[in-house]
Each structure stands twice: as C-alpha cells, then as structure tokens.
N, CA, C and O atoms as a GROMACS GRO file, in nm:
protein
  392
    1MET      N    1   0.899 -11.208   0.286
    1MET     CA    2   0.888 -11.262   0.401
    1MET      C    3   0.980 -11.152   0.518
    1MET      O    4   1.096 -11.184   0.543
    2ARG      N    5   0.937 -11.055   0.570
    2ARG     CA    6   1.046 -10.933   0.646
    2ARG      C    7   1.118 -11.072   0.799
    2ARG      O    8   1.070 -11.143   0.887
    3GLN      N    9   1.255 -11.036   0.740
    3GLN     CA   10   1.334 -11.088   0.821
    3GLN      C   11   1.316 -11.001   0.991
    3GLN      O   12   1.271 -10.886   0.983
    4SER      N   13   1.346 -11.048   1.125
    4SER     CA   14   1.326 -11.027   1.218
    4SER      C   15   1.491 -10.955   1.252
    4SER      O   16   1.594 -11.005   1.208
    5PRO      N   17   1.485 -10.811   1.354
    5PRO     CA   18   1.641 -10.798   1.330
    5PRO      C   19   1.708 -10.909   1.432
    5PRO      O   20   1.662 -11.000   1.501
    6PHE      N   21   1.841 -10.856   1.410
    6PHE     CA   22   1.925 -10.960   1.544
    6PHE      C   23   1.967 -10.887   1.639
    6PHE      O   24   2.062 -10.810   1.623
    7ILE      N   25   1.910 -10.900   1.741
    7ILE     CA   26   1.923 -10.874   1.859
    7ILE      C   27   2.006 -10.906   1.978
    7ILE      O   28   1.990 -10.860   2.091
    8VAL      N   29   2.111 -11.004   1.930
    8VAL     CA   30   2.202 -11.046   1.995
    8VAL      C   31   2.372 -11.015   1.903
    8VAL      O   32   2.440 -11.118   1.899
    9PRO      N   33   2.410 -10.945   1.866
    9PRO     CA   34   2.478 -10.909   1.811
    9PRO      C   35   2.613 -11.000   1.852
    9PRO      O   36   2.618 -11.034   1.970
   10GLY      N   37   2.726 -11.040   1.762
   10GLY     CA   38   2.853 -11.082   1.765
   10GLY      C   39   2.822 -11.225   1.793
   10GLY      O   40   2.922 -11.283   1.835
   11ILE      N   41   2.686 -11.325   1.782
   11ILE     CA   42   2.715 -11.421   1.792
   11ILE      C   43   2.642 -11.515   1.679
   11ILE      O   44   2.522 -11.534   1.660
   12ASN      N   45   2.751 -11.562   1.615
   12ASN     CA   46   2.689 -11.650   1.481
   12ASN      C   47   2.754 -11.777   1.479
   12ASN      O   48   2.865 -11.786   1.426
   13ARG      N   49   2.706 -11.864   1.523
   13ARG     CA   50   2.762 -12.021   1.520
   13ARG      C   51   2.623 -12.075   1.580
   13ARG      O   52   2.538 -12.011   1.642
   14ASP      N   53   2.625 -12.264   1.532
   14ASP     CA   54   2.534 -12.335   1.560
   14ASP      C   55   2.513 -12.354   1.717
   14ASP      O   56   2.596 -12.338   1.806
   15ILE      N   57   2.386 -12.392   1.728
   15ILE     CA   58   2.366 -12.384   1.835
   15ILE      C   59   2.239 -12.509   1.877
   15ILE      O   60   2.123 -12.483   1.843
   16CYS      N   61   2.267 -12.645   1.953
   16CYS     CA   62   2.205 -12.722   1.958
   16CYS      C   63   2.125 -12.738   2.105
   16CYS      O   64   2.187 -12.719   2.209
   17LEU      N   65   1.979 -12.776   2.107
   17LEU     CA   66   1.907 -12.793   2.253
   17LEU      C   67   1.884 -12.926   2.244
   17LEU      O   68   1.879 -12.999   2.145
   18VAL      N   69   1.869 -12.954   2.382
   18VAL     CA   70   1.844 -13.101   2.402
   18VAL      C   71   1.707 -13.095   2.495
   18VAL      O   72   1.700 -13.027   2.597
   19LEU      N   73   1.569 -13.199   2.431
   19LEU     CA   74   1.462 -13.175   2.516
   19LEU      C   75   1.459 -13.327   2.587
   19LEU      O   76   1.434 -13.434   2.533
   20ASP      N   77   1.491 -13.300   2.720
   20ASP     CA   78   1.460 -13.442   2.776
   20ASP      C   79   1.328 -13.501   2.844
   20ASP      O   80   1.233 -13.426   2.862
   21ASP      N   81   1.324 -13.590   2.868
   21ASP     CA   82   1.230 -13.654   2.906
   21ASP      C   83   1.253 -13.765   3.056
   21ASP      O   84   1.289 -13.883   3.064
   22TYR      N   85   1.205 -13.645   3.180
   22TYR     CA   86   1.192 -13.670   3.299
   22TYR      C   87   1.077 -13.768   3.331
   22TYR      O   88   1.039 -13.736   3.444
   23GLY      N   89   1.030 -13.836   3.303
   23GLY     CA   90   0.916 -13.936   3.309
   23GLY      C   91   0.828 -13.887   3.348
   23GLY      O   92   0.747 -13.838   3.270
   24SER      N   93   0.803 -13.878   3.532
   24SER     CA   94   0.710 -13.821   3.580
   24SER      C   95   0.680 -13.686   3.594
   24SER      O   96   0.565 -13.643   3.607
   25ILE      N   97   0.799 -13.604   3.590
   25ILE     CA   98   0.760 -13.476   3.589
   25ILE      C   99   0.747 -13.423   3.433
   25ILE      O  100   0.691 -13.318   3.402
   26GLY      N  101   0.802 -13.502   3.353
   26GLY     CA  102   0.766 -13.472   3.203
   26GLY      C  103   0.888 -13.438   3.142
   26GLY      O  104   0.997 -13.479   3.182
   27CYS      N  105   0.865 -13.332   3.006
   27CYS     CA  106   0.957 -13.323   2.892
   27CYS      C  107   1.045 -13.143   2.965
   27CYS      O  108   0.989 -13.056   3.032
   28VAL      N  109   1.145 -13.145   2.930
   28VAL     CA  110   1.180 -12.991   2.994
   28VAL      C  111   1.282 -13.004   2.903
   28VAL      O  112   1.329 -13.109   2.861
   29TRP      N  113   1.323 -12.855   2.864
   29TRP     CA  114   1.420 -12.838   2.771
   29TRP      C  115   1.549 -12.822   2.824
   29TRP      O  116   1.528 -12.759   2.928
   30ARG      N  117   1.694 -12.844   2.814
   30ARG     CA  118   1.789 -12.889   2.955
   30ARG      C  119   1.846 -12.792   2.983
   30ARG      O  120   1.953 -12.783   2.924
   31GLU      N  121   1.820 -12.701   3.056
   31GLU     CA  122   1.902 -12.572   3.106
   31GLU      C  123   2.053 -12.587   3.086
   31GLU      O  124   2.114 -12.598   3.192
   32THR      N  125   2.104 -12.589   3.010
   32THR     CA  126   2.263 -12.560   2.996
   32THR      C  127   2.330 -12.372   2.992
   32THR      O  128   2.281 -12.259   2.987
   33ASP      N  129   2.459 -12.434   2.997
   33ASP     CA  130   2.557 -12.276   2.982
   33ASP      C  131   2.583 -12.269   2.812
   33ASP      O  132   2.640 -12.351   2.739
   34VAL      N  133   2.528 -12.155   2.783
   34VAL     CA  134   2.540 -12.069   2.680
   34VAL      C  135   2.689 -12.134   2.615
   34VAL      O  136   2.694 -12.081   2.505
   35GLU      N  137   2.798 -12.212   2.627
   35GLU     CA  138   2.937 -12.272   2.603
   35GLU      C  139   2.904 -12.413   2.558
   35GLU      O  140   2.962 -12.476   2.470
   36ASP      N  141   2.804 -12.452   2.631
   36ASP     CA  142   2.762 -12.583   2.638
   36ASP      C  143   2.701 -12.643   2.500
   36ASP      O  144   2.693 -12.762   2.470
   37THR      N  145   2.652 -12.513   2.411
   37THR     CA  146   2.579 -12.588   2.296
   37THR      C  147   2.576 -12.614   2.200
   37THR      O  148   2.475 -12.634   2.133
   38ASP      N  149   2.733 -12.624   2.155
   38ASP     CA  150   2.794 -12.689   2.050
   38ASP      C  151   2.740 -12.807   2.020
   38ASP      O  152   2.658 -12.857   2.096
   39PHE      N  153   2.778 -12.866   1.908
   39PHE     CA  154   2.708 -12.982   1.849
   39PHE      C  155   2.821 -13.104   1.935
   39PHE      O  156   2.784 -13.208   1.987
   40GLU      N  157   2.971 -13.050   1.928
   40GLU     CA  158   3.047 -13.189   2.049
   40GLU      C  159   3.034 -13.194   2.118
   40GLU      O  160   3.028 -13.309   2.164
   41THR      N  161   3.012 -13.045   2.235
   41THR     CA  162   2.926 -13.063   2.375
   41THR      C  163   2.807 -13.113   2.407
   41THR      O  164   2.772 -13.136   2.523
   42VAL      N  165   2.732 -13.134   2.300
   42VAL     CA  166   2.610 -13.166   2.289
   42VAL      C  167   2.638 -13.358   2.300
   42VAL      O  168   2.588 -13.444   2.373
   43ILE      N  169   2.715 -13.363   2.217
   43ILE     CA  170   2.729 -13.527   2.164
   43ILE      C  171   2.796 -13.568   2.308
   43ILE      O  172   2.712 -13.630   2.372
   44ALA      N  173   2.905 -13.556   2.373
   44ALA     CA  174   2.932 -13.554   2.492
   44ALA      C  175   2.848 -13.615   2.597
   44ALA      O  176   2.844 -13.730   2.640
   45ASN      N  177   2.787 -13.515   2.627
   45ASN     CA  178   2.671 -13.494   2.749
   45ASN      C  179   2.571 -13.540   2.712
   45ASN      O  180   2.492 -13.497   2.796
   46LEU      N  181   2.514 -13.601   2.642
   46LEU     CA  182   2.432 -13.699   2.622
   46LEU      C  183   2.327 -13.715   2.716
   46LEU      O  184   2.327 -13.822   2.778
   47PRO      N  185   2.231 -13.626   2.743
   47PRO     CA  186   2.172 -13.710   2.845
   47PRO      C  187   2.106 -13.857   2.844
   47PRO      O  188   2.119 -13.927   2.743
   48GLY      N  189   2.047 -13.897   2.939
   48GLY     CA  190   2.018 -14.018   2.938
   48GLY      C  191   1.853 -14.085   2.874
   48GLY      O  192   1.830 -14.205   2.858
   49ASN      N  193   1.773 -13.990   2.849
   49ASN     CA  194   1.667 -13.999   2.785
   49ASN      C  195   1.606 -13.892   2.653
   49ASN      O  196   1.484 -13.877   2.660
   50PRO      N  197   1.674 -13.815   2.536
   50PRO     CA  198   1.691 -13.705   2.480
   50PRO      C  199   1.513 -13.727   2.392
   50PRO      O  200   1.487 -13.823   2.319
   51VAL      N  201   1.448 -13.649   2.414
   51VAL     CA  202   1.358 -13.691   2.319
   51VAL      C  203   1.345 -13.589   2.184
   51VAL      O  204   1.287 -13.624   2.081
   52ARG      N  205   1.389 -13.500   2.198
   52ARG     CA  206   1.445 -13.423   2.050
   52ARG      C  207   1.561 -13.348   2.083
   52ARG      O  208   1.606 -13.340   2.197
   53VAL      N  209   1.606 -13.294   1.986
   53VAL     CA  210   1.761 -13.204   1.940
   53VAL      C  211   1.742 -13.116   1.807
   53VAL      O  212   1.760 -13.146   1.689
   54VAL      N  213   1.694 -12.985   1.870
   54VAL     CA  214   1.734 -12.850   1.763
   54VAL      C  215   1.852 -12.816   1.780
   54VAL      O  216   1.932 -12.815   1.874
   55ALA      N  217   1.853 -12.771   1.609
   55ALA     CA  218   2.003 -12.688   1.599
   55ALA      C  219   1.978 -12.589   1.559
   55ALA      O  220   1.872 -12.591   1.497
   56PHE      N  221   2.029 -12.489   1.562
   56PHE     CA  222   1.973 -12.355   1.508
   56PHE      C  223   2.095 -12.242   1.496
   56PHE      O  224   2.189 -12.235   1.575
   57ASN      N  225   2.077 -12.160   1.389
   57ASN     CA  226   2.206 -12.033   1.389
   57ASN      C  227   2.085 -11.961   1.354
   57ASN      O  228   2.020 -11.997   1.256
   58THR      N  229   2.041 -11.846   1.436
   58THR     CA  230   1.951 -11.706   1.446
   58THR      C  231   2.066 -11.647   1.345
   58THR      O  232   2.009 -11.640   1.236
   59ALA      N  233   2.201 -11.601   1.330
   59ALA     CA  234   2.241 -11.505   1.265
   59ALA      C  235   2.255 -11.597   1.117
   59ALA      O  236   2.335 -11.527   1.055
   60GLU      N  237   2.232 -11.678   1.056
   60GLU     CA  238   2.197 -11.771   0.971
   60GLU      C  239   2.074 -11.787   0.909
   60GLU      O  240   2.064 -11.814   0.789
   61GLY      N  241   1.949 -11.766   1.009
   61GLY     CA  242   1.837 -11.780   0.986
   61GLY      C  243   1.790 -11.927   0.946
   61GLY      O  244   1.723 -11.950   0.846
   62TRP      N  245   1.834 -12.028   1.040
   62TRP     CA  246   1.760 -12.135   1.043
   62TRP      C  247   1.747 -12.209   1.139
   62TRP      O  248   1.786 -12.160   1.245
   63SER      N  249   1.694 -12.338   1.144
   63SER     CA  250   1.655 -12.446   1.261
   63SER      C  251   1.656 -12.571   1.183
   63SER      O  252   1.665 -12.579   1.061
   64ARG      N  253   1.647 -12.667   1.268
   64ARG     CA  254   1.619 -12.808   1.235
   64ARG      C  255   1.609 -12.869   1.343
   64ARG      O  256   1.654 -12.826   1.449
   65ASP      N  257   1.542 -12.992   1.326
   65ASP     CA  258   1.538 -13.112   1.434
   65ASP      C  259   1.655 -13.223   1.379
   65ASP      O  260   1.654 -13.275   1.267
   66VAL      N  261   1.741 -13.244   1.471
   66VAL     CA  262   1.840 -13.335   1.468
   66VAL      C  263   1.816 -13.460   1.539
   66VAL      O  264   1.930 -13.466   1.584
   67PRO      N  265   1.785 -13.520   1.565
   67PRO     CA  266   1.800 -13.609   1.662
   67PRO      C  267   1.848 -13.708   1.588
   67PRO      O  268   1.932 -13.786   1.635
   68GLU      N  269   1.794 -13.720   1.448
   68GLU     CA  270   1.899 -13.899   1.366
   68GLU      C  271   2.042 -13.845   1.410
   68GLU      O  272   2.107 -13.915   1.488
   69VAL      N  273   2.096 -13.717   1.360
   69VAL     CA  274   2.255 -13.687   1.359
   69VAL      C  275   2.294 -13.762   1.472
   69VAL      O  276   2.351 -13.870   1.482
   70VAL      N  277   2.238 -13.656   1.581
   70VAL     CA  278   2.280 -13.720   1.732
   70VAL      C  279   2.276 -13.837   1.761
   70VAL      O  280   2.372 -13.885   1.821
   71ALA      N  281   2.168 -13.916   1.728
   71ALA     CA  282   2.154 -14.078   1.756
   71ALA      C  283   2.262 -14.118   1.712
   71ALA      O  284   2.335 -14.183   1.786
   72LEU      N  285   2.303 -14.084   1.560
   72LEU     CA  286   2.395 -14.178   1.518
   72LEU      C  287   2.540 -14.152   1.525
   72LEU      O  288   2.628 -14.237   1.511
   73GLU      N  289   2.558 -14.007   1.553
   73GLU     CA  290   2.688 -13.988   1.596
   73GLU      C  291   2.766 -14.076   1.696
   73GLU      O  292   2.857 -14.149   1.657
   74PRO      N  293   2.733 -14.068   1.811
   74PRO     CA  294   2.798 -14.147   1.918
   74PRO      C  295   2.855 -14.292   1.850
   74PRO      O  296   2.976 -14.313   1.852
   75ARG      N  297   2.754 -14.400   1.781
   75ARG     CA  298   2.746 -14.515   1.690
   75ARG      C  299   2.850 -14.525   1.664
   75ARG      O  300   2.938 -14.597   1.712
   76VAL      N  301   2.854 -14.432   1.562
   76VAL     CA  302   2.986 -14.403   1.417
   76VAL      C  303   3.102 -14.393   1.529
   76VAL      O  304   3.174 -14.492   1.528
   77ARG      N  305   3.125 -14.327   1.595
   77ARG     CA  306   3.261 -14.268   1.678
   77ARG      C  307   3.244 -14.420   1.764
   77ARG      O  308   3.351 -14.399   1.821
   78CYS      N  309   3.214 -14.517   1.805
   78CYS     CA  310   3.242 -14.600   1.842
   78CYS      C  311   3.317 -14.686   1.768
   78CYS      O  312   3.431 -14.730   1.780
   79ALA      N  313   3.203 -14.704   1.665
   79ALA     CA  314   3.247 -14.803   1.553
   79ALA      C  315   3.400 -14.759   1.519
   79ALA      O  316   3.509 -14.814   1.539
   80ASN      N  317   3.371 -14.670   1.474
   80ASN     CA  318   3.548 -14.588   1.466
   80ASN      C  319   3.667 -14.634   1.535
   80ASN      O  320   3.773 -14.664   1.480
   81GLN      N  321   3.641 -14.639   1.674
   81GLN     CA  322   3.736 -14.637   1.776
   81GLN      C  323   3.713 -14.776   1.831
   81GLN      O  324   3.723 -14.816   1.947
   82LYS      N  325   3.684 -14.830   1.735
   82LYS     CA  326   3.652 -14.997   1.803
   82LYS      C  327   3.624 -15.032   1.948
   82LYS      O  328   3.677 -15.133   1.994
   83ARG      N  329   3.544 -14.955   2.024
   83ARG     CA  330   3.450 -14.936   2.127
   83ARG      C  331   3.351 -15.012   2.130
   83ARG      O  332   3.303 -15.034   2.019
   84GLU      N  333   3.282 -15.080   2.250
   84GLU     CA  334   3.168 -15.091   2.206
   84GLU      C  335   3.108 -14.969   2.274
   84GLU      O  336   3.172 -14.892   2.346
   85LEU      N  337   2.930 -14.954   2.233
   85LEU     CA  338   2.821 -14.863   2.264
   85LEU      C  339   2.814 -14.826   2.397
   85LEU      O  340   2.818 -14.944   2.429
   86PRO      N  341   2.807 -14.768   2.505
   86PRO     CA  342   2.770 -14.724   2.623
   86PRO      C  343   2.614 -14.792   2.638
   86PRO      O  344   2.535 -14.787   2.544
   87SER      N  345   2.580 -14.857   2.768
   87SER     CA  346   2.467 -14.919   2.790
   87SER      C  347   2.366 -14.812   2.776
   87SER      O  348   2.268 -14.856   2.716
   88SER      N  349   2.350 -14.666   2.816
   88SER     CA  350   2.306 -14.570   2.837
   88SER      C  351   2.254 -14.540   2.654
   88SER      O  352   2.136 -14.510   2.637
   89LEU      N  353   2.328 -14.549   2.554
   89LEU     CA  354   2.279 -14.533   2.457
   89LEU      C  355   2.264 -14.655   2.342
   89LEU      O  356   2.271 -14.652   2.219
   90GLN      N  357   2.236 -14.776   2.449
   90GLN     CA  358   2.183 -14.882   2.333
   90GLN      C  359   2.056 -14.873   2.320
   90GLN      O  360   2.008 -14.773   2.374
   91PRO      N  361   1.960 -14.966   2.251
   91PRO     CA  362   1.842 -14.881   2.191
   91PRO      C  363   1.747 -14.954   2.276
   91PRO      O  364   1.767 -15.075   2.277
   92LYS      N  365   1.648 -14.911   2.350
   92LYS     CA  366   1.589 -14.984   2.400
   92LYS      C  367   1.492 -15.104   2.416
   92LYS      O  368   1.384 -15.086   2.359
   93ARG      N  369   1.501 -15.193   2.463
   93ARG     CA  370   1.388 -15.320   2.391
   93ARG      C  371   1.250 -15.316   2.461
   93ARG      O  372   1.210 -15.311   2.577
   94VAL      N  373   1.198 -15.319   2.345
   94VAL     CA  374   1.045 -15.320   2.420
   94VAL      C  375   0.990 -15.469   2.397
   94VAL      O  376   1.010 -15.548   2.304
   95GLU      N  377   0.912 -15.480   2.512
   95GLU     CA  378   0.893 -15.637   2.538
   95GLU      C  379   0.814 -15.689   2.387
   95GLU      O  380   0.787 -15.624   2.286
   96GLY      N  381   0.791 -15.836   2.419
   96GLY     CA  382   0.753 -15.873   2.314
   96GLY      C  383   0.801 -15.866   2.172
   96GLY      O  384   0.735 -15.924   2.086
   97GLN      N  385   0.922 -15.792   2.137
   97GLN     CA  386   0.989 -15.772   2.019
   97GLN      C  387   1.135 -15.845   2.061
   97GLN      O  388   1.182 -15.860   2.174
   98PRO      N  389   1.194 -15.887   1.923
   98PRO     CA  390   1.321 -15.955   1.974
   98PRO      C  391   1.426 -15.822   1.956
   98PRO      O  392   1.545 -15.832   1.987
   0.00000   0.00000   0.00000
C-alpha cells in the first residue's frame, strides 16, 4: 500500500479527538485547540457525554479507537489518590437494572 505524503511537517505526536453526544442536536467532534489534543489534556477536560475517543499519529501512520483507555484512566487516578469518582464520571444507571 502506498503511503500518503506527510503534508504538515514537524508534527509528530499523538492526537486525541473526542466525539460528544449533545442529545437532540446530535453528535459532533469536539472543536479544540491543537495544543489541547494530547492524552493528558483530553482526560483532564473530558466532556459530559463522550461517545468515542480516537487517537492517531499521522507521522507514525496509526490510529485507534481508545474509549476504554480514556474511560478507565480517571477511575485509576481517583483510586490511586483515594478520591471519589466525580458524579459526571459515574456509570449511568439504566432503569430496571441494579
């Protein structure tokens, strides 16, 4: 498979983008400053209802869906710091289920 030429020289870092669910208006990729697309910033600014998180590095030629990593990381950090998980990150209860 032929590789596409790299059109933005000098950017070789992992980038994370978040797909947010805004309910009645639908899902959108969250608009963000390029400096706020690193993993740490995405975790720190996780929105209220993320549907998908995609990480990629065009210089290295990879991309992957990483919702499990993003969902687990705040829980691990809270547990390590012996803090309660914020209510915004608590699992949503489904009616009829314990």
